[in-house]
N, C-alpha and C positions, 0 to 999 in steps of 0.2 A: 503493500500500500504506500509507504513513504516514497518509494521511487516513482510512483505514478503522480505524485503531487507536483513535481517540478514542471513537467510540461503543462499542467493545468495553470500554474502560476504564470508561466511564460505566455500562454494563450491569453490569459486575462490582461497581461501587460500589453500585448499586441493589439487588443481590441480598443485600447485607449487612444491608439494613434488617430483610429478612425475619428454799447454804451457809447454811441458814436456822435452824439450831439455836443458833448463837452470836449474841451481841449484835452482833459485827462479823464479817463474812465476809471472808476474804482476797481480794485482787485476783485476778480471773481472768476469762476470757471467759465462763465459765458464769454467774458472778454478775452480769456486765453484762447478759447476755441475760435473766436472771431479773428484774433491775431493770426492764428495758424492758417486760417482760410485765406488771408490776404497776403501770405508770404512775407509777413513782417520779419524784421530782424531784431536781434538782441541789442539793446542799448546799454545803459549804465547798469552795472552790477554792484550792489551795495551789500556789504556784510553787516548784519545787525546781531552782534554777539552779546549774549546775556551771561553774566557770571552765575555763581551757584544760587544766590538768593536775589530775589527781585525786591529791592528796597522800597519800591512804590506800593507794595502789597502789605496790607495789615498783617501783622504777625511775623513779618520777615525783616522788618527794620528795627533791629535791636543791636546792642553792642557786640554780642558774640557773632552774629551773622555778618555784621559789617566787617569784623576782623577776618572772618573766613573769606569774604570777597577780597579783602585787602591783600591777603597773603597767597591767594590762589592765582596762578598764572593762567589767564584765559587762552584758549586755543589760538595759535598764531593764524593770521590771515592766510598765509601761504599754504597752511595745512588744509584749510577749508577750500580755498580756491583750487588747490590741486585735485580735489575730488569732484569738481563741477564738470558736467558733461557738455557744457556750452561756454562760449566766450563772446565778448562784445563783437558784433559784426556778423555772427553766425545767423543762419536762418532760424527763426523761432520755431520750436517744436514742443508742444505741451507734454508729449510723452517723455522727453528728456528731463523736463522739470520734475515729473513724478518719479522717474527712476533715480534722479539725483537725490531727492528726498529720502528714498529708501537706502541709498548708499550711505548717506550721512547718518541716518538713524542706526546703522549697524555698528557705529563706533561706540565703544564702551565709555568714552569720556564725554559723550553728548547724551543728555537726557531726552532731548527732542530736537527735531529739525523740520522746518517748513519753509516754503518758498511762496512769496507773494509777487504778483505781476501787475504792472500798470501799462495800459495801452495808450499811446499818443495817437493823435489824428495823423501824424506823419508816418505811421506804420512802423514805429519803433516801440519795442516792449522793454520797459525798465524793470529790473528784477531786484527784489530784496530777499536775501537769504538769511533766515532767522535760525539761530542755534542757541542752545542752552547748555552750559557746562555743568558738570558735577564735580564733587570733590574727589580727587584721584590719588592723593598721597595719604598713606596711613598704615597702621599695623594690619598685617594679614592674619587676623585671628579668627579661629573657627573651632567650636566644640560641638560635635553632633553625635547623635545616637540613632541608629536605625537597625532593624532586624536583630536587636539584642546586642549589638556591637558598637563600641565607641570609636570615634575618629576625632583627632585633634590636629590643629595646624596653627603655627604662630610664625610670624616673620614680618617683613615690611615690603610694601609694593608701591609703585608709582605707575599709573596707566596713562599719563599724559606728560612725559618728562619734558620740563621747560616749555610746555605748550606745544610740543612737536608731534604729539600723537604716538610717541614711543612708550613701550611698557617694559618695566624692569621689576623683577620680583626675586627676593631671597626668603626662603622659608624652611621650616622643619615640620614634617608631617608624620603622624603615627596613626596607623589603621590596622585592621585585622590581618593584613598581608605583610606589612613591613614598616620600618622606620626609615625616613628619607630626609636628607638635607640637600636642598637644591637651589639652582639659579636659573632664571629664564629672562630672555630678552626678545622683544617682538617689535617690529615696525612694519605696518601694512603699506607704507608709502616711502620706501627707502629713497633718500635723496629727492623727495617730492615727486617720485615716479609712481607707477602702479606696481612696482616690484615689491614684494613682501618678503621679510626674513623672520625666521623663528629659530632661536638658539636655546638649547636646554642642556643642563648638566646636573646630575644628581648622584650623590653617594648614599647608597642604601644599605640597610643592615644585611641584605641578602645578595648584594651585587652592586651594579652601577648602571647608569643610563646616560647616554649622550645622543642628542638629536639636532639635526640641522635641516631646515626647510628653506629653500630659496625659490620663489615662484613668481611668475608674472601671469596672473589668472586671466580668464575671460571676465574682466571687471565690469563689463556692461553687456547688454543684450546685443549691441552692434559691434562688439570687439571682434577683431579679425584673427588674432593669434594669441596663444598662450605658450608657456614653457616653464619647466621646473626641474629641480633636483631635490631629492629627499634622501638623507642619510640617517641611519639609526643603528645604535649599538645598545642592546638591552639585555642585562644579565640579572636573573632573579629566581627566587623560590616561589613555587605555586602549589596550591593544595587542592585536593578533590574532597568533596563533602558528602556526608550522609546525615540527613535530618538536621542540617545546620551545623554539624560538627566536622572539623577536619579529620579525615580518615586515612589519607595517603598524601604523599608529597613528592615533588620532583624539582630539579633545577633546570631552568631553560636559559640558554644563551642564544640570542638572536642577533644576526647581522643582516641589515636590510639596506638596499640602495635602489633608487629608481630615478631614471632620467626620461623626460617626456617632452613632446612638442605637440601643440594643438593648432588647428586652423579652422576657419569658418568664413562664410560669405556674409555674415552679419544677419541682421533682422530683415526678413523678407515676408511681407504680408502678414505680420503678426507672429511669425514663427522663426526659430533659430535652429540651424543644424550645425553641429560641431563634430569634428573628428580629432582624435588624439592617438598618437603612436609613441611607443617608447620601449624601454628595456627594464626588467626587474631582476634583481638579485635578492633572494630571500632564503637565508640559511638558518635553520633552527636545529640546535643540538641539545639533546636531553640527557640528563644523568641524575644520579642520586645526589641529594644535598650533602654538604661536607660534614655536618653533624646532625644526622637524622634523628628525629624524635617520633616519627611515624613510619609505618610501612611504606616502601617505595612502590610507586606505580609509574613506570617510565614510558612515555609516548615514544613512538618511533621517530628517528631523525628524519628531517625533510630538507633537502637542498634543491630549490627550484630556481632555475635561471631561464628567463623566457622573454621574447619580444611580445608585445601586445598591440592590439588595435581597439580603440574605443570610439563610441558614438554617443551623441546626445541630441535629443529633439526637445525643444522647449517652446511653450506657447506663452506669449506675453499677455497674461491675465492676472493682475494682482488686485487685492482689495485691502483697504486700510480700515482698521476697526479699533475699538477700545474695550477694556474690561472683558477680555476673553481668557487669555492665558496670563495677562499682566493686570495690574491695578492702576488705573489713571494714567495709562501710557499708550501711545500710538503703537499699533502692531501691524506688521505687513504680512499678509498671507498670499501664497501662490495658489490660485484656483485653476490656472491653466494646466494643460497636460505636460508632464515631463517624463521622458523615457531615456534611460541610459543603458548601455551595454558594453561589455568588454570581453574580448577573447584573446587568449595567449597560448603559446605552445612551448612547453619545457622539453628539452631534449638532452640526452646524455652527451651528445656531441658538443653541446654548449657548456658542459660542466655540471649539469644537473644530475641528481642521483636516480632519475627515472624519466621516462617519456610520459608526458601528461598534457592533456588539453584542459586549460583553466578557463572558466567562464563566470560571468556575473551579469545580472540584469536588474534594473529597478524601474518602477513606474509609479507615478502619482498623479492624482487628479482631484480637483475640488468641485463640489456641487452646491448650488444654492447661493445664499448671500448671508454674510455675518450680521446684516441688519435684522434678520429674523432667525433663520436656521441654515446651517451649513454642515456639509459632510466632507471631510478630507480623507481620501483613500490612498493607500500606498501598498506596493508589493515589492518583494526583493527575493532573488534567488541566486545562489552561487554554488560552485562545486568543482570537482576535478573528474576527469575521465582518464583512467590509467589502464592500458591494455584492454580496453573495452569494458572495464568495470568502474562503476560510479564510486566516488570516494568523497567524504566530507560534504555531502549535498545538504543544503539547508535552504528552505523556502519559507518566507514570512509574508503574511497578509495582515494589514492593520487598517483600522478606521477610527476616526475621531469625529464625534457629532456634537454640535453646539446649538442649543435652543435658547434664544433670548426670550425671557419671560417678562422682564421689565428692566428699568434702568439699574436696578439693584440685584436682580435675580437672573441666574443662568443655569440651565441644566446641561450637564456634560456627560457624555458616555464615550468609552473607548474600548475597543476590542482588538486583541492581537493574538494571532495564531501562528505557530512555528512548527514546521515538520522537518525532521532531520533523517538522514540515511547514511549509514556507514561513516559516522562522525569520527574525526580524530579525537584521541583521548583527551587532548588539551582544549577541546572545543565542545564542552558539554552544553546541553540545554538545561538551564537552571530556572527555578522559580522560588521566590522568597521575598523577604523584606527589602532587599536591595533591587528587586526587579518588579515592583508593583503590588505585591501581596503584603500590605503594610502590617498586618497583624501577626506575622510569622518571622522566625529567625531568617537571616540572610542565607541564600543558597540552600534553602530547606529541602527542596525536591529537585532531583536530577533525573533526566531521562533522555529520550530521543525526540519528543515532540511536546508541545504545551499549548494551552489556551488560557488567556486571561481576559476577564471582563471587569471594567471599572465603571461605576455609576457615581456621579457627584452632583449634589445640589450646591452651587456656589452662591455666595452672598457678598456683595461689594458695599462696604459702608462709606459714609461721608466723614468718618473719623480720620483726622489728619493731625495726630499729636505733634505739637511743636513744629509743624510743617516739615517734618523729617521723614515720615513714613506713612504710607496708606495701609489700611487694615481691611482684611477680608476674612471669610470663614467658609467652611465646607462641611457637609455631612456626606459620608461616602460609604460605599459597599464595594469590596473587591472579592471576586471569586475566580478560581482557576484550578488547573490540574495539569499533571504531566502524564505522558504515556511512554512506554518503552522501558528499556533496561538501564539501570544505573550500573556502570561497569564495576563498581565497588560492592554491588549487592543491595538488597533491600527493595521491596516492592513499593510502587507508588501508592500513596494513601487515598487516591481518588480526589473528589472535589473538596477544595478547601475554601472557606469563606470567612471574611472578617467584616465588621462594621466599625465605624468610628466617626470622630469629629476632629476638625482641624482648624487651626488659626493660621492666617497668612499675614505676613508683614513685608511690605514692599518698600525698600529704602529708596527714596526719591532723590537723595543728594549724594549717593555713592556710585562709584563706577563699577562696582562688582557685577551689577546687572542681575544679581541673584535675589530670590525671595526666600525669606526665612519661613520654614514649615515647622509647626508644632502640632503633631498628630497624636491622638490617643485612640488606639485600636483594640478591638476585642475579637480574638480568634474564636470561631465557632466550631472548629474541627481540629484535627491534628492529633499528635500523640500526647501522652500525659506529661511529658517533660517540659513542654513550652509554657511560658508564663501566660496567665489568664488575661493580662493587660500588657500591651506593648506601647511604650511611650517613645516616640522618635522626634528628634530635633535635627534638622539639616537645612542646607541651603540648596535651592534648585533654581533652574532657569525659568520655570513657569509655575503656574498655579498648582 
């Protein structure tokens, strides 16, 4: 049965393929559309940058907030201008205005970005780019608990170094897997270009990690080329679980390198087609840990060296909304069709340890409107074909449903199903407190396939304490199960369900972009060893 699911997922993905009287008109979508129809050109571009606190607003003009504005370095003009998809003298295009807004809102150092247009009778459109900064320098502190396990992190980070959009982080982290002391540097616009760099180094209790990414992405829908290099060295201890407890362990040393080049003809009639080709070196060596405390379960070594060809089809259909996955913040959702695929061939003559066809495919599509109700659908499949035999095949189908009930209430539902076949030992299908089943220990159930359903009634309040954080809440139900065999033994426990309540705190002046979750969950099933109440505290990107 699992092997039959992959062509079904690929088939589903393939189906998705199928104001003129005045000298100056006030900014409005209508005037923007009118300008585009007249082949107007871009005139003056003004940046209107707001610091962390708006001193003109009640509650934000006090000594502490004035000092925060005083010592905060507002994002430099050249950083903002370097991300604009238009320049003075260009033909005005309202689509580029909307896409530029999305690009700017992706920056962690900006809380919001919007663009206003003013049309002159002379056929020139003046543009005002509004941005709002957040506080980006501070301690990188985190203490969280989920699935019965603690995680802590402390350090210091700056996500807008000297207002240049660069990120620097030093921290120490402890979690269920390891202790780690590391450094990170990132710049999405190296030298004010579209080239991004990410540099990471970490000294861990079980090994080390170094990573370098240097990429020039398809930064806009009309981008014509991309290129990149990715280098990774990662050595660490990993564990396999039974009922949330570590039951076996192994050491993994991975060396990875990838070089690629992409090309496209840009946006044509609302669609983008992109091609990518490159070479991948992926070497994973497995062994016993140096000082074992658990029985060893050692996956087989894999050395894959292969050229690949990738394809992407993307439809230009986005929607902006509020109070869906965030609180009081603009959110950009892709409703258009997006399909990607990649195929590669590893061969012993290239230095690989086997001949193998490697493939992956994804598809996503949105339906409806976030003004009332919307459904986001996605599918993913990947695997290898070795001597005519499938290996490490995994297919996932997921859906997220949003129903707006009022300005304060939103019903949310999510379903995610995964089917695996002949999985590598180090790639188990897991279900627990760290993968959506909030009332249970992390990695509680292991198998070859799983299904998880989440229902949430979300509530967005008007409470804005000290104008630093917005508050929301949720009542939720999670239910799920796994199928198949856990390689370490133990039968699946069937359907597991929890119910609970949660508090959400969204920090509006911080660059972390994460929302604090405090959940109290009550498991309704499971074995007698788990706690009757699970309290989790963590930071997440969404509600």
